C-alpha positions in Angstrom: 0.1 -13.7 -24.7 0.1 -9.9 -24.1 -0.3 -9.3 -27.8 -3.3 -11.5 -27.9 -4.9 -9.7 -25.0 -4.2 -6.4 -26.7 -5.8 -7.4 -30.0 -8.8 -8.8 -28.0 -9.3 -5.5 -26.3 -9.1 -3.7 -29.7 -11.6 -6.1 -31.2 -14.1 -5.7 -28.4 -13.7 -1.9 -28.6 -14.3 -1.9 -32.3 -17.4 -4.0 -31.9 -18.8 -1.7 -29.3 -18.1 1.3 -31.5 -19.7 -0.3 -34.5 -22.9 -1.3 -32.6 -23.3 1.6 -30.2 -22.2 4.8 -32.0 -23.6 7.2 -29.4 -22.7 10.7 -30.5 -21.5 13.3 -27.9 -23.9 15.9 -26.8 -23.7 19.2 -28.6 -23.7 22.5 -26.8 -26.7 24.6 -27.8 -25.2 28.0 -28.3 -25.3 30.9 -30.8 -22.6 29.2 -32.9 -24.7 26.0 -33.3 -27.9 28.0 -34.1 -26.0 30.0 -36.7 -24.7 26.8 -38.3 -28.3 25.4 -38.6 -29.7 28.7 -39.8 -27.1 28.8 -42.6 -28.0 25.2 -43.6 -31.8 25.7 -43.4 -33.8 26.2 -46.7 -34.3 29.8 -47.8 -38.0 29.2 -48.6 -40.7 26.6 -48.6 -41.0 24.1 -51.5 -44.8 24.3 -51.7 -47.2 27.2 -52.1 -48.3 28.5 -48.7 -51.3 30.9 -48.8 -50.6 32.3 -45.4 -48.2 32.2 -42.4 -49.2 29.2 -40.1 -49.0 29.0 -36.3 -47.2 25.9 -34.9 -46.9 24.7 -31.4 -43.7 22.8 -30.6 -44.5 20.9 -27.4 -41.3 19.7 -25.6 -42.4 18.3 -22.3 -40.9 14.9 -21.2 -41.7 12.9 -18.1 -39.8 9.8 -19.1 -36.4 9.5 -20.9 -34.8 12.9 -21.4 -33.4 13.2 -24.9 -30.6 15.7 -24.8 -31.6 16.8 -28.3 -34.9 18.2 -27.1 -33.9 21.9 -27.0 -31.9 21.6 -30.2 -34.9 20.1 -32.0 -37.2 23.0 -30.8 -34.6 25.5 -31.9 -34.2 23.8 -35.3 -38.0 23.9 -35.9 -38.1 27.6 -34.9 -35.2 28.3 -37.3 -37.0 26.5 -40.2 -40.2 28.6 -39.5 -38.4 31.9 -39.2 -36.0 31.6 -42.1 -38.6 30.3 -44.5 -41.1 33.0 -43.3 -43.9 30.4 -43.5 -44.4 29.6 -39.8 -44.7 31.3 -36.5 -43.5 28.8 -34.0 -44.3 28.8 -30.3 -42.5 26.5 -27.8 -44.2 25.2 -24.7 -44.1 22.5 -22.0 -47.5 23.4 -20.5 -50.1 20.7 -20.9 -52.9 23.3 -20.8 -52.0 23.8 -24.4 -54.1 20.7 -25.1 -57.3 22.3 -23.8 -59.7 22.8 -26.7 -59.6 26.6 -26.6 -55.8 26.6 -26.8 -55.4 24.0 -29.6 -57.6 26.3 -31.7 -54.7 28.8 -31.8 -52.5 26.5 -33.9 -52.5 25.1 -37.4 -50.3 22.2 -36.2 -48.7 20.7 -33.1 -45.2 19.2 -33.2 -44.5 16.7 -30.4 -40.8 16.9 -29.7 -39.4 13.8 -28.0 -42.4 13.9 -25.5 -41.4 10.6 -23.8 -43.6 9.4 -21.0 -42.7 7.3 -18.0 -42.7 3.5 -18.5 -45.2 2.7 -15.8 -48.3 4.2 -17.5 -46.9 5.5 -20.7 -49.2 8.5 -20.5 -47.5 11.9 -20.6 -50.6 13.8 -19.5 -51.2 11.5 -16.5 -47.5 11.8 -15.5 -47.6 15.5 -15.4 -51.0 15.8 -13.7 -49.9 13.2 -11.0 -46.7 15.2 -10.4 -48.5 18.4 -10.0 -51.6 17.3 -8.0 -52.6 15.3 -4.9 -56.1 14.7 -6.4 -57.5 11.2 -6.5 -56.1 9.0 -9.3 -59.5 8.5 -11.0 -60.1 12.2 -11.5 -56.5 12.7 -12.8 -56.8 9.8 -15.2 -60.1 11.2 -16.5 -58.4 14.6 -17.1 -55.5 12.9 -18.8 -57.9 11.0 -21.1 -59.7 14.3 -21.8 -56.5 16.0 -23.0 -55.7 13.0 -25.2 -59.2 13.1 -26.7 -58.8 16.8 -27.3 -55.7 16.1 -29.4 -57.4 13.3 -31.4 -60.4 15.5 -32.1 -58.2 18.5 -33.0 -56.6 16.4 -35.8 -59.8 14.9 -37.0 -61.3 18.4 -37.4 -58.3 19.6 -39.5 -55.4 20.2 -37.2 -51.9 18.9 -38.1 -49.7 16.7 -36.0 -46.0 16.0 -36.4 -44.2 13.6 -34.1 -40.4 13.5 -33.8 -38.3 10.6 -32.6 -39.3 9.7 -29.0 -42.7 11.4 -29.3 -44.2 8.1 -30.5 -44.1 7.1 -26.8 -46.3 10.0 -25.6 -49.4 7.9 -25.0 -47.7 4.6 -25.8 -50.4 2.3 -24.2 -53.3 4.0 -25.9 -54.7 2.2 -28.9 -56.5 5.4 -30.0 -53.2 7.4 -30.0 -51.4 4.5 -31.6 -53.9 4.5 -34.5 -53.7 8.2 -34.8 -49.9 8.1 -35.1 -49.7 4.8 -37.0 -47.7 3.0 -34.3 -46.5 2.6 -30.7 -42.9 2.3 -29.7 -41.6 -1.2 -29.0 -37.8 -0.9 -28.5 -34.6 0.1 -30.1 -31.2 -1.5 -30.4 -28.1 0.7 -29.5 -27.3 3.6 -31.8 -25.6 2.6 -35.0 -25.0 3.7 -38.5 -27.5 2.4 -41.1 -28.7 3.3 -44.5 -32.1 5.1 -44.8 -33.9 4.2 -48.0 -36.7 6.0 -49.8 -39.9 4.0 -50.2 -40.8 6.0 -53.3 -38.1 8.3 -54.6 -40.8 10.2 -56.7 -42.9 11.2 -53.7 -42.7 15.0 -53.1 -42.0 14.7 -49.4 -38.7 12.9 -50.0 -37.5 15.1 -52.9 -34.8 16.5 -50.6 -32.9 13.2 -50.6 -30.9 11.4 -53.4 -32.6 8.3 -54.8 -30.2 6.0 -52.9 -31.2 7.6 -49.6 -28.7 8.6 -46.9 -26.4 7.2 -44.2 -27.6 8.0 -40.7 -26.5 7.4 -37.1 -29.4 7.0 -34.8 -31.5 4.6 -32.6 -33.2 2.3 -35.1 -36.8 2.2 -33.7 -39.0 -0.9 -33.9 -42.8 -0.6 -33.3 -45.9 -2.4 -32.1 -49.7 -2.0 -31.7 -51.2 -0.1 -34.7 -47.9 -0.4 -36.7 -49.0 -3.9 -37.7 -52.1 -2.4 -39.4 -49.8 -0.4 -41.8 -52.4 2.3 -42.0 -50.0 4.9 -43.3 -48.1 6.0 -46.4 -44.4 5.2 -45.8 -41.7 7.6 -46.7 -38.4 6.2 -45.4 -37.2 2.8 -44.1 -34.2 0.7 -43.2 -33.6 -2.9 -44.0 -34.0 -5.1 -41.0 -31.0 -7.2 -41.9 -28.8 -4.2 -41.6 -29.6 -3.6 -37.9 -27.3 -5.0 -35.3 -27.9 -6.1 -31.7 -31.7 -6.6 -32.1 -33.7 -7.9 -29.2 -32.8 -11.5 -28.6 -35.4 -13.9 -29.8 -37.1 -11.2 -32.0 -34.4 -10.6 -34.6 -35.7 -9.6 -38.0 -33.4 -10.7 -40.8 -35.8 -9.9 -43.7 -38.1 -7.1 -44.7 -38.0 -3.4 -43.7 -39.0 -1.1 -40.8 -40.2 2.3 -41.6 -38.4 5.4 -40.4 -41.0 8.0 -41.4 -44.5 8.1 -42.7 -47.7 10.2 -43.2 -51.4 9.6 -42.9 -54.6 11.5 -43.1 -57.0 11.4 -40.1 -60.4 12.9 -40.8 -59.6 16.4 -42.1 -56.2 16.5 -40.5 -52.7 15.3 -41.4 -50.2 13.3 -39.3 -46.5 12.8 -39.9 -44.1 10.7 -37.9 -40.3 10.9 -38.3 -37.9 8.9 -36.2 -34.8 11.1 -36.9 -33.2 12.1 -34.7 -31.7 11.3 -31.3 -28.8 13.5 -32.2 -28.4 17.2 -33.0 -25.6 16.3 -35.4 -28.3 15.0 -37.7 -29.6 18.5 -38.2 -26.4 19.4 -39.9 -27.7 17.5 -42.9 -29.4 20.2 -45.1 -31.4 17.4 -46.8 -33.0 16.4 -43.5 -33.8 20.1 -42.7 -35.6 20.3 -46.0 -37.5 17.1 -45.2 -38.6 18.5 -41.8 -39.7 21.8 -43.5 -41.6 19.9 -46.2 -43.2 17.8 -43.4 -44.3 20.9 -41.6 -46.0 22.1 -44.8 -47.7 18.7 -45.1 -49.3 18.7 -41.7 -50.7 22.2 -42.1 -52.3 21.2 -45.4 -50.0 22.9 -47.9 -49.0 19.7 -49.7 -51.2 17.6 -52.0 -49.6 14.2 -52.3 -50.3 10.5 -52.3 -51.4 9.4 -48.8 -52.6 5.9 -49.8 -52.0 3.6 -46.8 -49.7 0.7 -47.2 -52.4 -1.7 -46.1 -54.3 -0.8 -49.4 
């Protein structure tokens, strides 16, 4: 009897480990930075006519991803080591005023998760900092969002990492700009990330078979159904455990990263990663650096939307 109980406990533990492989938080220190710097690419893969200015915006009002400071540091290391980017970090929403956006060739939204009630990062911050009436605060929040949309249409770059897809998650305009809104994710688990087109220059860092990855497998809604983007990476739905009950997907694929052109600007979304351990993969570091070059306009590549 006791043996059966023991094996039952072991079985339940193994199931929990397999379906929820949450990785431990990593201390952000000089040793970790040095490790990432050593793994980062020495130079960019595409010609860059000049050094570009990038804003890494790392404000969150909703879920606090512990990887936020690591992600910002990783982007700064990529910019510094390659010599191609001057990277500025900020959590100040005044960066989205028109005059301030003009200082940057691209904006990277770093896990900028908003609160579930409004799913509007700008509203959340304005409401927290002001006692003004709700109507005027929402008007200002919409203005800042519009500034970002216009910035991209006029030639600015936008990269969104992991939870940044939730920044303005209830906005159809933002969803169409990004290519999707966040729906939900099952627990962290190991899954295989596949290349949509192994010959595409933005996935040249990876082997043709893709790579194994531990993360939150994101599922999407709103503009995602329009498939108005060029996919880069995906997972097979059948591989994902513990999907939302009643919405299980046993066929097809869900995209992990994609690009799209918006007016004169470029947009890239990449779901990796919830974990700083992912940045110890030099292939993924190259992918991010190549993506930074894409959103600032250094990369000429196929952007044909999947819907076409």
